[in-house]
MIFI-605703 format. One record per residue (C-alpha): x, y, z; residue number from 1. Coordinates in steps of 0.5 Angstrom, whole numbers, plus 500, padded with zeros to 3 digits. Layout:
((X; Y; Z); NUM)
...
REM end
This chain:
((126; 814; 769); 1)
((133; 814; 771); 2)
((136; 808; 769); 3)
((135; 803; 763); 4)
((131; 798; 766); 5)
((126; 803; 768); 6)
((126; 805; 761); 7)
((124; 798; 759); 8)
((119; 798; 764); 9)
((116; 804; 761); 10)
((116; 801; 754); 11)
((112; 795; 757); 12)
((108; 799; 760); 13)
((105; 802; 754); 14)
((104; 796; 750); 15)
((097; 795; 753); 16)
((092; 795; 755); 17)
((089; 790; 751); 18)
((082; 788; 751); 19)
((078; 783; 748); 20)
((076; 787; 741); 21)
((083; 791; 740); 22)
((090; 789; 742); 23)
((096; 794; 741); 24)
((100; 793; 735); 25)
((107; 793; 734); 26)
((106; 800; 730); 27)
((101; 803; 736); 28)
((106; 801; 741); 29)
((112; 804; 738); 30)
((109; 810; 736); 31)
((106; 811; 744); 32)
((114; 810; 746); 33)
((116; 815; 741); 34)
((111; 820; 743); 35)
((112; 819; 751); 36)
((120; 820; 749); 37)
((118; 826; 746); 38)
((114; 829; 752); 39)
((120; 828; 757); 40)
((124; 832; 752); 41)
((128; 827; 748); 42)
((129; 831; 742); 43)
((133; 828; 738); 44)
((135; 820; 736); 45)
((128; 818; 739); 46)
((126; 813; 733); 47)
((133; 810; 734); 48)
((131; 809; 742); 49)
((125; 806; 740); 50)
((128; 801; 736); 51)
((133; 799; 740); 52)
((129; 798; 746); 53)
((123; 794; 742); 54)
((130; 790; 739); 55)
((132; 788; 745); 56)
((126; 787; 749); 57)
((124; 782; 743); 58)
((130; 778; 744); 59)
((128; 778; 751); 60)
((120; 777; 750); 61)
((119; 774; 743); 62)
((113; 777; 739); 63)
((113; 784; 743); 64)
((116; 787; 737); 65)
((115; 785; 729); 66)
((120; 788; 725); 67)
((117; 786; 719); 68)
((112; 791; 720); 69)
((118; 797; 718); 70)
((121; 793; 712); 71)
((118; 797; 707); 72)
((121; 804; 711); 73)
((128; 800; 711); 74)
((127; 800; 704); 75)
((125; 807; 703); 76)
((132; 810; 706); 77)
((135; 805; 702); 78)
((134; 809; 696); 79)
((136; 816; 698); 80)
REM end
């Protein structure tokens, strides 16, 4: 991956494969991308990268990312 377009493409590749019985949900998709970044040697800001790409792709393709699944996570960080 050498540019942002390829990074977005990798994000989309990790969305599947879906089958009749199981769909890749938001959390599983984000975790797959996070671990892929880790495999590639990204050692800092992985969570921020995942969130930024997810939000940008959701603006382009509504429904690919559900931020409400992380509402509890945001609340926890505000209390600290």
